[in-house]
N, C-alpha and C positions, 0 to 999 in steps of 0.2 A: 353503393357508396356507404362508408361508415360514417356515423355522426359522432361528434365530440360529446363528451359528457363532463359533468362537474362532480368532483368528490371532495368533501370538506372544503368547499368554495373554490377549489382549484380546477382548472379545465384540464382534462386528460384526453388523449388522442382519439379514443373511441369508446362507445358504449357497448361494444360487443363483448359477451361474457368471456370469450377466450382471451381477448386483450386485457380485460380487467383481471383475469386470473394470472396472467403473466406479469401484469403490473404489481399485483399484491405480492407475488414471490419475489419480484425485483426489489421492492421496497423493503421487505423483511430481510433479504439477503444484503442489501445495501446498509441497513442499520447494523446488521451483524458484522459486516466488514468494517465499518467505522469503529465499532466498539472493540473488536478483537485486534484490529490493526493498531489502534491506540494502545491497547493492553500490551501487545508484543513490543511496541516501541518503548514502553515505559518500564518494562520489567527487565531484570538482569539477564543479559545475554547468555544463552547456554543453559539457563534454568528451566526446569520442566514447565513452568508457567509460560515462559517466553515461547518455548517449542509448541506447547498446546495452542496458545493464542495464535501463533503464526500459521499453524496448520488450519485452524478454523478461519483465519483471515484468507488464506489461499482458496479454501473451499468456497467461502462466501463470494470472493471476487470472481471466481469461475462462474458461479450461478449468476451473479450481476451481469457478467459479459454475456452469458447465453441468453438471459432474458432481455438484455438490452438489444441483442441482435434480433430476437424475435419482435420486440416492440418497434425497432427501427424499420423493419420490413413494411409495417403498416403505414408509416409516415416517413418514407425515405427522404423526401425533399426537405423536410423540416429536421429530421434526426440523423442524417448521415454523419454529421460532425460528432454527434454523441456516440455513434457507433465507432468511429475512428478513435475517440478518446478511450472508449471501452476496450478496444483492441490493444491500445498502448498500455492500459492498466493491466489487462490480462497477461500480455506478453512480458511486461516488466516483472510481474509477480511470478510468472513461470520461471524466468531467468534467475530471479532471486531465490526461489525455492530450490531449483536445481543446483544453484551455486553452492549452497549450504549442504545439500545432500551429497555433493562430491568433495566436501571439505576443502574448498579452494580459499578459505579466508573469509573475513568479515566485510571488507571494503565493497566488493561487488554486490554481496548480499544486501548490505545497507542501502547502497544507491538504488538497486533495482526495486527493493520493497518500498523505499521511500518514494520512488518515482510512481509506483503502482498506486500507493495511498494518495499521492498528490493528484494524479490523473483522475482517480475516482472522485475526489472532492471537487476537482475542476469541472467534471461533467455534472455533478450535482448542482454547483452554483451557476453554471451556464444555463442549465434547464430550469432551475428553480429560483435562482437569485432575484429575477424581476418580481417574484411574488412573495418574497420574504420581507418582514419588517426590517427597516434600516437599509437592507441590501437593495430594496426597490428604488432607492435614491441614487444608486451608483450607476455610472455609465456601463454599458454592456462589456466594454473592453476590461473593466475591473474584474468581472467574473472569470475571465481568462487569465488575467495576470496575478491577482492577489494570492491564490493558493500556491503557485510556484514561487512567488516572491517570499512568502512566509516559510515555505518548506525548504528552499535552497540553503539558507543559513543553518537550519536545524539538521539537515542531512549532512552538511559539511562538518558541523560540530560532532555528530555521531561518528562519522568516519575518522576524524582526528582523535576522538577519544578511544575508539577501537584500535587505532594504530599505536597510540601511546601505551595502552594496556598490553598489546602484543609485544611492543618494544621492552616495556618493563618486565613482562614475563620471560622473554628470551634473555634479558640481561640477568634476571635472577637465576634462570636456568644455567646460564653461562657461568655465573658466579659459583653455583653449586658444583658444577662440573670441574671448575678450576680448583676449588677447595678439595674435591675428591681426588683430583690428579695430583695436587701438591701432598695430600695425605699419603697416597700410594707411593709417590716417589720418595718421600721422607722415610717411609717405612722400609723401602728397599735400599736406601743409601746407608742405613745403620748397620 
């Protein structure tokens, strides 16, 4: 039987060296995913920084899910819910990543990547919220509902902005082609 251990005052699932190694990788990958996901969300879409941050986010969320799966096996009864959230985050990130690789537009990509980021934060708060200052005063349901409640309007705003930008771009493109057509027809009618 594995015994629990305390690290930095917080109880972790096991004192076994393999468990602690997976946990260390999980924490580093999780921090990387939080930082690179935020960077991708806050940089101009299509810019090299956005693409680079997005790729790092996807790599990090893949590692987070892999290590979460390994950690969940040790404490399945307590952590199966976290495993499911991790699977949702990884699946959504994969859909978002593939969506852009196949040039299908921004809406699906934004929704999928936003969902992945939200699911990752939800898992973090569900697992760690009771041990965090201020968060420890909230009911357990808040850890499940606050991340999506904050993320939903932000994702909606990002989708609307992307649609407006695409619409403005296609109108500008249409205006240019109309001017070019008028110019060609004016030249031929003379």
